Each structure stands twice: as C-alpha cells, then as structure tokens.
N, C-alpha and C positions, 0 to 999 in steps of 0.2 A: 745049132745055132747059125741062122742065118742073119747079116748084118749088112746095112747100105756100104757103099762106098763112101758115102760122107762120114758113116759113123767110126770106119774102118780108118780113115785119114785123122779122124778125130782122136781116136785109140792111141796112133802112132804117135803123133803130137804130144799127148797127155804122156805116153811111156816116155818120152824125150827131156820133158820139163825138167827144171832143176828143182829140186825139193829141199826143204829145211833137214837137213841130215843131225840126229843130236843122239845123246847116249842115255842112259837109264834115269838119267836125272835131269832131263832134258836140258843138257847145256849144248849150246849149238857147237857143232863139229865141221861144218861147210854144207854144200850143196853138192847132191847126186841126183843122175836121173832118179826119175820114178820107178822103173822098171827094174833098174839095179839095185834099189832099196827093198824092193820085194822079193830079188832073186837072193840076194845077198842076206834074209832076213835083218836087215838093218832098220833103225828106227827112225819113223821121220815125222812129222808135225801135221796134225789135221784140226779142221774146226768145223764144229755142229753149231748149224742154228736152227732153233727152234722158232718156226713163224707161228704165230696166232692170229688169229683175226680178232675183231673186238668182241664176238660173242664169246671167246674164250676156245673156240676151237683151233687145233692143230694141224696144221698143212703136212699130209703125208704124200709121198710121190714114189711111184714105180719105177727102178733105175733101168736103163736102156740094157739092151743083151750085150752091147760090146762091152761093158764095164769089165775091167779086168778082174775087180773084187765084187763079190754078190751082185753078177748080173740077173736082171728080172726082177732084184729081191726088192720088197717096198721099204720105204726110208723113213725114219720120223724125223730126220733133219735133214735142211740144205748143207751143203758143205765141203770140204774136199780138203786137199794136200796144201801145205802152207809152203809158198814160195822159199826159193832160197833168201830172198832179200826183202820177205815181207814180213811184218808182225802177225801175230795172232789174228789182232782185229783188222789190220788190213785185207786178209785173206778171208774173213768172215764175210765183210761187207762186198768183196769181189766175188765171191761165190755165192750168196745170195740173190746179186744182180745178174750173173753169168746163168745160174739154174733156172730161177724163177722169176726173172725180171723185176725183183723188189729192190728199189733204191732209196737212198736218202732218209733211212730210218735210225731210230736210236736202237742200239745194241746192248742190252745189257749182259754182262758178264757172269758166270756162274761157276767159273773155276775151273781146274784141269785135273785129268785124270789120264792113267796109263792104261791102255788096251794091247793088249799082247794075243794073237793069235797066227800061226805060221800063215804069211804072207801079208799079214796086216797087224803091224806093229807101229803103234801111233802112240806120241803125247799129244792128247785133245784137248782143246778148250771148247768150253760150251757158252754160247750166246742164245738169246732169246729177244724176239722183236714184236712187235703188234704193228699187222696192217692189214686193210681193208682193198689196197689196190689190187687191180687185177692182176693174175699171174701172166707171165709171157715163158713159157718152158721153152727149155733148152731141148732140141729133139734129140742132139747126138747124146744126151746123157739123162734125158726126162721122159718116159713114155705117158703118163698119166700123172695128175694130182687131184687131190680133193682134201676136204676140211672135216676132221672128226672131233668128236669128244675125247680127249685123253683116258677116259676108261675104256671107250671104243678101240682107240689104239691100241691100249694093254690087251684086249680081249684079242683083237685082230691079227695081233701077233703071236698067239696062240695058235692059231689058225692058218695063217699063210706066212711064207719064209719074209722075215725082217732082217735088216742088216744089224747084226747084234751090238754093233760099235753105236749104231744111233740110238738104240733101245738102253744102252748104259749111258748114253749123254743124258736121255729123256729121265731116266731113275736118278741122276745125279740133279737133275732140275727139280725134279718133282720132291727129293729128299733135302732140298735147300730151300723151296717155296715157300 
C-alpha cells in the first residue's frame, strides 16, 4: 500500500486524537487516543451519517488507503469517531462537513447500536440528512464518491468490500424508515 506523506501525517494525527471511551452500556469513561482504543480492544463512540440527495439516492464513498480500519473499502455513510469532549450530534455535523463538505443541514437521528469486531468496537449513532449541495471530498480520507439507489448499494455490497459497520447503520436506518 502506497500512501502520500499528507495521508501519513493525517493518519498520525488521527491516531493521536482523544476519542470518547465508553463501556458496553455506552457510559462515558473518559478520553483515550484513537490508536490506544483500537490496540487495547476498548470501546469508542462513532457516528454514521447517511447522506441522501433529493432524488433519494445515498452517497457512498471509497475510503483512502491510509485509513487504519477498512482501508480502500466503500462506505455507505460519512462519519467517524466522537471526540472526547463531543456529543454524538456534534461529531456527526463535524464529520459530514470534514469528509464530504456538507454543512448546515438538518440531521435526523435514527438511534444507536453496538458494533463489535476486533479492532473496531463502537457505540454507533445513526443520522441521515438530505442535501443537493456539491460534495467537497477530504482527500486524506475519501478517494471518490457517488450517489446510488439504496437497493443498488445493498447489491453492490455483495460484490465489493463495504465497511460492515456502515452497512449495519444503513440496515438500522432501513428497518426504522
């Protein structure tokens, strides 16, 4: 895997960020560096934002190769880890703006779920929003993006690698839509 110096610097800064550390009931225990959470198998908080356009198509994007978790995978949601001093909602708005350049949109919350895989243990909050604003991709995190019908995303996920946590977020959204 070849990553740029800019991506490597972004990854190092990301690994050092203080993330909300929680227990299995989503009770806040404090803040720890992102890399330490992963290495010790501890639980953090994450947000997943399903971005739809007015035609009802979902934005999917391919993660950069420098990502610590699921590098190069397709992702059905923008999002990321909740900072130690952030709420889920604050994190969702920040992540949507950082990754896709979408700001000042109403975010609807669709509940939370626990995701548990080695190296990726999260309490996850699911949000959705609608925007036709042009995307502005964060190059250190997002390689490409497009809008697809939800059924097409689910079919695509059977043929290409998709982040399992964002697919679970999408399934939660669809089950409650």
